[in-house]
C-alpha positions in Angstrom: -34.8 -125.0 -8.3 -35.0 -121.9 -6.1 -37.7 -119.4 -7.0 -36.1 -116.3 -8.6 -37.1 -112.7 -7.7 -36.4 -109.2 -8.7 -36.8 -106.9 -5.7 -37.6 -103.2 -5.8 -36.8 -101.9 -2.3 -35.8 -98.9 -0.1 -35.8 -97.9 3.5 -35.9 -100.1 6.6 -38.9 -102.1 5.3 -36.9 -102.8 2.2 -33.9 -103.9 4.2 -35.8 -106.3 6.4 -38.0 -107.8 3.7 -35.0 -108.4 1.4 -33.4 -110.2 4.3 -36.5 -112.4 4.8 -36.4 -113.4 1.1 -32.8 -114.4 1.4 -33.4 -116.3 4.6 -36.3 -118.2 3.0 -34.0 -119.3 0.2 -35.3 -117.1 -2.6 -32.8 -116.4 -5.4 -32.8 -112.6 -5.6 -31.4 -112.0 -9.1 -31.6 -108.2 -9.1 -32.3 -105.4 -6.6 -33.7 -102.1 -7.8 -33.4 -99.2 -5.4 -33.0 -95.4 -5.1 -30.0 -93.2 -5.0 -30.0 -91.5 -1.6 -31.1 -87.8 -1.9 -28.3 -85.6 -0.4 -31.0 -83.1 0.7 -32.9 -85.8 2.6 -32.2 -86.9 6.2 -31.1 -90.5 5.7 -31.9 -92.1 9.0 -32.8 -95.5 7.7 -30.9 -98.6 6.5 -29.5 -99.1 3.0 -31.0 -101.7 0.7 -28.0 -101.3 -1.7 -25.6 -102.2 1.1 -27.5 -105.4 2.0 -27.6 -106.4 -1.6 -23.8 -105.7 -2.0 -23.1 -107.9 1.0 -24.9 -110.8 -0.6 -23.3 -110.2 -4.1 -26.6 -109.2 -5.7 -26.6 -106.9 -8.7 -28.1 -103.4 -7.9 -29.4 -100.8 -10.2 -30.8 -97.3 -9.4 -32.8 -96.1 -12.3 -34.4 -92.6 -12.2 -37.4 -93.9 -14.1 -38.9 -97.3 -13.5 -40.5 -97.1 -16.9 -37.2 -97.0 -18.8 -36.5 -99.6 -21.5 -33.1 -100.3 -19.9 -34.8 -101.3 -16.6 -37.3 -103.4 -18.4 -34.5 -105.2 -20.3 -32.6 -105.8 -17.0 -35.7 -107.3 -15.3 -36.5 -109.5 -18.3 -33.0 -110.7 -18.4 -33.3 -111.8 -14.7 -36.2 -114.1 -15.6 -38.0 -113.6 -12.3 -40.7 -115.9 -11.0 -41.8 -113.0 -8.7 -41.4 -109.3 -8.5 -41.5 -107.8 -5.0 -41.7 -104.1 -4.0 -40.8 -103.2 -0.4 -41.1 -99.4 0.1 -39.9 -98.6 -3.4 -41.1 -95.0 -4.0 -42.4 -95.3 -7.6 -45.4 -97.0 -9.1 -44.3 -99.9 -11.3 -45.9 -100.1 -14.8 -48.1 -103.1 -15.6 -46.0 -104.3 -18.5 -43.0 -104.5 -16.1 -45.0 -106.4 -13.5 -46.2 -108.8 -16.1 -42.6 -110.1 -16.6 -42.9 -112.0 -13.3 -44.2 -115.4 -14.2 -45.8 -116.0 -10.8 -46.9 -112.6 -9.8 -45.9 -109.2 -8.4 -46.4 -108.2 -4.7 -46.0 -105.1 -2.6 -45.6 -104.5 1.1 -47.6 -101.6 2.3 -47.5 -99.9 5.7 -51.1 -100.0 6.7 -54.0 -102.4 7.1 -55.4 -102.2 3.6 -57.8 -101.0 2.3 -57.3 -98.2 4.9 -54.5 -95.7 4.2 -53.7 -96.5 0.6 -51.1 -94.1 -0.9 -48.2 -92.2 0.5 -46.7 -92.1 4.1 -49.5 -94.2 5.6 -47.9 -94.3 9.1 -47.7 -90.5 9.4 -51.3 -90.2 8.2 -52.5 -92.8 10.7 -50.8 -91.0 13.6 -52.1 -87.6 12.4 -55.6 -88.9 12.3 -55.4 -90.3 15.8 -55.7 -94.0 14.9 -55.1 -96.6 17.6 -53.9 -99.3 15.2 -52.2 -99.7 11.9 -50.0 -102.5 10.4 -48.4 -104.0 7.3 -50.1 -105.6 4.3 -48.6 -107.8 1.6 -50.8 -107.4 -1.5 -50.8 -108.2 -5.2 -49.8 -105.2 -7.3 -52.3 -103.7 -9.7 -52.8 -100.6 -11.9 -54.0 -98.5 -9.0 -51.8 -98.0 -5.9 -52.3 -100.5 -3.1 -55.4 -101.9 -4.8 -54.6 -105.6 -5.5 -55.7 -108.7 -3.6 -54.5 -109.0 0.0 -52.2 -111.9 0.7 -51.5 -111.3 4.5 -51.4 -108.5 7.0 -50.2 -107.9 10.6 -51.6 -105.2 12.9 -49.6 -103.1 15.4 -50.9 -100.7 18.1 -50.5 -97.0 18.0 -50.2 -95.9 21.7 -51.4 -92.4 22.6 -47.9 -90.9 22.9 -46.3 -92.8 20.0 -44.5 -90.7 17.4 -44.7 -91.7 13.7 -41.1 -92.9 13.9 -41.9 -95.2 16.8 -44.9 -96.6 14.9 -42.9 -97.0 11.8 -40.4 -99.2 13.7 -43.4 -101.4 14.7 -44.6 -101.5 11.1 -41.2 -102.5 9.9 -41.3 -105.5 12.3 -44.9 -106.2 11.2 -43.8 -106.2 7.5 -41.0 -108.7 8.3 -43.4 -110.9 10.2 -46.0 -110.8 7.5 -43.6 -111.8 4.8 -41.9 -114.5 6.9 -45.3 -116.0 7.8 -46.9 -116.1 4.3 -43.9 -116.5 2.0 -43.7 -120.4 2.1 -47.4 -120.5 1.0 -46.8 -117.9 -1.6 -43.8 -119.7 -3.1 -45.9 -122.9 -3.1 -48.7 -121.3 -4.9 -51.0 -121.8 -2.0 -51.3 -118.3 -0.5 -54.8 -116.7 -0.1 -55.7 -113.8 -2.4 -58.4 -111.9 -0.4 -60.5 -109.1 -1.7 -59.2 -105.5 -1.2 -62.5 -103.6 -1.1 -61.5 -100.0 -1.9 -65.0 -98.7 -1.0 -64.2 -99.5 2.6 -60.8 -97.9 2.6 -59.1 -94.5 2.2 -56.4 -92.9 0.0 -53.9 -90.3 1.1 -51.3 -88.4 -0.8 -47.7 -87.3 0.1 -46.9 -84.7 2.7 -44.6 -81.7 2.4 -42.7 -80.0 5.2 -45.1 -77.0 5.0 -47.9 -79.4 6.1 -46.2 -79.4 9.5 -47.3 -75.8 10.2 -49.2 -75.8 13.5 -52.7 -74.2 13.7 -53.0 -73.3 17.3 -56.8 -72.7 16.9 -57.3 -76.5 16.6 -57.9 -78.7 19.6 -55.0 -79.8 21.7 -55.4 -83.4 20.6 -55.3 -82.4 16.9 -52.2 -80.3 17.5 -50.6 -83.1 19.5 -51.3 -85.6 16.7 -49.6 -83.4 14.2 -46.5 -83.0 16.5 -46.4 -86.8 16.9 -46.9 -87.5 13.2 -44.0 -85.4 11.9 -41.7 -85.5 14.9 -37.9 -86.0 14.2 -36.5 -87.7 12.2 -39.3 -86.2 10.0 -39.2 -82.4 9.4 -41.2 -81.6 12.5 -44.3 -79.5 13.4 -43.4 -75.8 13.5 -44.7 -72.4 14.3 -43.5 -68.9 13.4 -43.3 -66.3 16.1 -41.9 -62.8 16.0 -39.7 -63.5 13.0 -38.4 -66.8 14.3 -39.4 -70.4 13.4 -39.7 -72.9 16.2 -40.0 -76.7 15.8 -41.8 -78.6 18.5 -39.7 -81.8 18.6 -41.1 -83.4 21.7 -44.3 -82.7 23.7 -47.0 -84.2 25.8 -50.7 -83.3 26.3 -51.0 -81.5 29.7 -53.4 -82.8 32.3 -56.7 -80.7 31.9 -56.6 -77.8 34.3 -52.9 -78.1 35.0 -51.9 -74.9 33.2 -53.6 -71.5 32.7 -56.3 -71.6 30.1 -56.9 -67.8 29.9 -54.0 -67.2 27.5 -54.4 -66.9 23.8 -53.6 -69.9 21.6 -49.9 -70.4 20.8 -46.6 -70.8 22.6 -46.0 -69.3 26.0 -43.2 -69.5 28.6 -43.7 -69.5 32.4 -41.9 -70.8 35.4 -38.9 -71.9 33.2 -41.2 -74.0 31.0 -42.5 -73.7 27.5 -46.1 -74.7 26.9 -48.8 -74.1 24.3 -52.4 -73.2 24.6 -54.7 -74.6 21.9 -58.1 -73.6 20.5 -60.1 -75.7 23.0 -58.3 -74.2 26.0 -56.2 -77.3 26.7 -52.5 -77.1 27.0 -49.5 -79.0 25.6 -46.2 -79.2 27.5 -43.3 -78.6 25.2 -40.3 -80.8 26.2 -38.0 -80.0 23.3 -38.2 -76.8 21.2 -35.8 -76.2 18.4 -35.0 -72.8 16.8 -34.6 -73.0 13.0 -32.0 -70.6 11.6 -29.6 -70.3 8.7 -27.1 -72.6 10.3 -29.6 -75.4 10.9 -31.6 -76.1 14.1 -30.7 -75.6 17.7 -32.5 -76.8 20.8 -33.5 -73.8 22.9 -34.2 -73.5 26.7 -37.3 -71.7 28.0 -35.0 -68.8 28.9 -33.5 -68.6 25.4 -37.0 -68.9 23.9 -38.2 -66.0 26.0 -35.1 -64.0 25.0 -35.6 -64.6 21.2 -39.3 -63.6 21.1 -38.8 -60.6 23.3 -35.9 -59.3 21.1 -38.3 -59.0 18.2 -41.5 -57.9 20.0 
């Protein structure tokens, strides 16, 4: 008899990991996902669409603690519960319904970067490596025993979106590799020592405000960590808001360092000076206004800031 599972999933990791379960012959009896938020930039795949293509029942409860959801999960009689980038913590009494355990895929190398948006935090903090970890679910977030993990590199100019693409593949590889042993009851359950890890909370768009007094590396890490399709690193200048969508650290000494920290335009190029005197070349600058965002040329940028100076 095929093992049965209830899957809580969202985003690209949810799509790929659900497909791994199906490819490995797991009977997915129910998929629990989120309604897309109309105010959110939906740049990722749809778990609900994948489930519909395979004829799997889908529910989108607002509250994972609701009696209705608990009844639906109980009725599915799952051997396993899996959570793949589902955005809510699942209560222990719900997890206990799974006869053979409940497991979550997290986008970091646990115990580092427990919590929310781990890929963005890893880029922001200048890490050179992250990954994906399948772990047992527990009362605390990302705190249960580690089943398997796969590392990926973070290159010096990678944006969080580029790293997230790698983490998605790492999640798929991790689940594909360990799932046969997990289904056979032979997968390792390794300690997840939280004393050697870290926990990070969610991020808000306002957290993308650039502090030009920081070092160029710190500013560049922020730009990479929240670059589109995330909301972007921004700065306000002369009544205008500008989003730094793409940038690169300048070679030391390549640009003037006697200018104050902040955005500047010279020789038909926009650049920024940071608190340590190092510069960042701005390759794409966007102007945020009532109608949305518009990419601006160096000449247009100069015109905008001079008109309010």
